[in-house]
C-alpha positions as CSV (number, residue, x, y, z in Angstrom):
1,M,-81.6,94.0,46.0
2,K,-82.7,97.3,47.1
3,N,-86.0,96.9,45.3
4,N,-86.4,93.5,46.8
5,N,-86.3,95.2,50.2
6,I,-88.8,97.9,49.5
7,I,-91.2,95.1,48.0
8,G,-90.9,93.2,51.1
9,S,-91.4,96.2,53.4
10,V,-94.7,97.1,51.4
11,L,-96.0,93.3,51.4
12,C,-95.0,93.0,55.3
13,A,-97.0,96.4,56.1
14,L,-100.0,95.1,53.9
15,T,-100.0,91.8,55.5
16,I,-99.7,93.2,59.1
17,Y,-102.6,95.7,58.1
18,L,-105.0,92.9,56.5
19,L,-104.3,90.6,59.5
20,T,-105.2,93.2,62.1
21,I,-108.5,94.3,60.2
22,A,-109.5,90.7,59.8
23,N,-109.0,90.3,63.6
24,Q,-110.7,93.6,64.5
25,I,-113.9,92.6,62.2
26,Y,-114.3,88.8,63.1
27,A,-113.4,89.1,66.7
28,P,-117.1,90.0,67.9
29,I,-118.4,87.2,65.7
30,L,-115.9,84.8,67.0
31,C,-116.7,86.0,70.7
32,E,-120.4,85.3,70.1
33,I,-119.8,82.1,68.6
34,I,-117.3,80.7,71.3
35,F,-118.8,82.3,74.5
36,G,-122.1,82.8,73.6
37,K,-124.3,84.4,76.3
38,N,-121.7,83.6,79.0
39,I,-119.5,86.2,77.5
40,I,-119.6,88.4,80.7
41,H,-117.8,85.5,82.5
42,Y,-115.0,85.3,80.1
43,E,-114.0,89.0,80.0
44,V,-110.5,88.5,80.9
45,L,-110.0,85.6,78.4
46,L,-111.6,87.6,75.6
47,I,-109.3,90.6,76.2
48,L,-106.3,88.6,76.3
49,L,-107.0,86.3,73.4
50,F,-108.8,88.5,70.9
51,Y,-107.4,91.9,71.8
52,I,-103.8,91.1,72.8
53,F,-102.4,87.7,71.8
54,I,-104.0,87.5,68.2
55,P,-102.9,91.1,67.4
56,L,-99.3,90.5,68.5
57,L,-99.2,87.2,66.3
58,A,-100.5,89.5,63.3
59,I,-97.7,91.6,63.7
60,I,-94.8,89.2,65.0
61,V,-95.4,86.4,62.5
62,P,-95.4,88.5,59.2
63,V,-92.2,90.1,60.5
64,I,-90.5,86.9,61.1
65,I,-91.7,85.5,57.8
66,F,-90.7,88.8,55.9
67,E,-87.5,89.1,57.4
68,K,-86.4,85.8,56.6
69,K,-87.6,86.1,53.0
70,F,-86.4,89.5,52.1
71,N,-84.0,90.3,54.9
72,L,-85.5,93.2,56.3
73,C,-83.4,95.6,58.4
74,K,-84.2,98.6,60.6
75,K,-84.2,101.0,57.6
76,N,-87.2,99.2,56.2
77,I,-89.2,99.8,59.6
78,Y,-89.6,103.5,58.2
79,I,-91.3,102.2,55.1
80,I,-93.4,99.8,56.9
81,S,-94.4,102.4,59.4
82,A,-95.4,105.0,56.8
83,I,-97.3,102.6,54.8
84,M,-99.2,101.5,57.9
85,Y,-99.9,104.9,58.9
86,I,-101.5,105.5,55.6
87,F,-103.7,102.3,55.8
88,F,-104.8,103.2,59.2
89,A,-105.6,106.7,58.4
90,I,-107.5,105.6,55.6
91,Y,-109.6,102.8,57.3
92,E,-109.7,101.5,60.7
93,P,-112.8,99.6,62.2
94,P,-113.7,100.7,65.7
95,S,-112.1,98.4,67.9
96,W,-109.2,98.1,70.4
97,Y,-105.8,97.9,68.8
98,L,-103.5,96.6,71.8
99,L,-103.6,99.9,73.9
100,V,-105.7,102.1,71.6
101,N,-109.5,102.3,71.8
102,T,-111.3,103.5,68.7
103,A,-114.7,101.7,69.7
104,S,-118.0,103.5,70.6
105,S,-120.4,101.8,72.9
106,A,-122.5,100.8,69.8
107,T,-119.8,98.4,68.5
108,G,-119.2,94.9,69.6
109,Y,-119.2,94.2,73.2
110,Y,-118.0,97.3,74.6
111,S,-119.8,99.7,77.0
112,D,-118.9,103.2,77.7
113,S,-117.0,102.1,80.7
114,G,-115.1,99.5,79.0
115,F,-114.8,95.8,80.1
116,N,-115.3,95.3,83.7
117,G,-115.6,98.9,84.4
118,W,-112.5,100.0,83.0
119,H,-112.8,103.4,81.4
120,R,-111.2,103.7,77.9
121,D,-111.5,107.0,76.1
122,I,-112.6,106.7,72.4
123,L,-109.8,108.5,70.5
124,P,-110.3,110.3,67.2
125,S,-109.1,108.8,63.9
126,P,-105.8,111.0,63.2
127,I,-104.5,110.5,66.8
128,A,-105.5,106.8,66.8
129,S,-103.7,106.1,63.5
130,I,-100.6,107.7,64.9
131,L,-100.7,105.8,68.1
132,I,-101.6,102.5,66.4
133,T,-98.7,102.9,63.9
134,I,-96.4,103.9,66.8
135,E,-97.1,100.8,68.9
136,Y,-97.0,98.5,65.9
137,T,-93.6,100.0,65.0
138,I,-92.2,99.4,68.5
139,I,-93.3,95.7,68.3
140,I,-91.8,95.3,65.0
141,L,-88.5,97.0,66.1
142,I,-88.4,94.5,69.0
143,T,-89.2,91.5,66.8
144,L,-86.4,92.4,64.4
145,H,-84.0,93.1,67.2
146,C,-84.6,89.8,68.6
147,L,-84.3,88.0,65.5
148,K,-80.9,89.8,64.8
149,V,-79.6,89.0,68.2
150,N,-80.7,85.0,67.9
151,S,-79.0,85.0,64.4
152,K,-75.7,85.9,65.6
């Protein structure tokens, strides 16, 4: 049973990482297809959809699925967090990860002042990896807590 939880933790971390990376790579392409040349008029929708809601779903949905299948507990969060940190330390495409910005002005639809004049400093990779992992871990903890409360 213990190996089953470890396998579930590794698969959950890998799934979250791959979904996040896929979103960060394909978000600018989808923005261009959906919004076209009118992208400036849809900045708020763009931010909400591609950089908040979809990344949240990429975290919450795998946690719910793997919690039901492998009965993940809070101890498994340490494994998930460590694995996600390793993945994000190895590779993170320049983008926004909920509250962490790793994008330069040359990537996607960003400018140095950010969307709508908001200034977002670009973080170096080691610090960004830690912050991304912390914010993802907090979302996973909240999701697991809600699942445990609802199951009682």
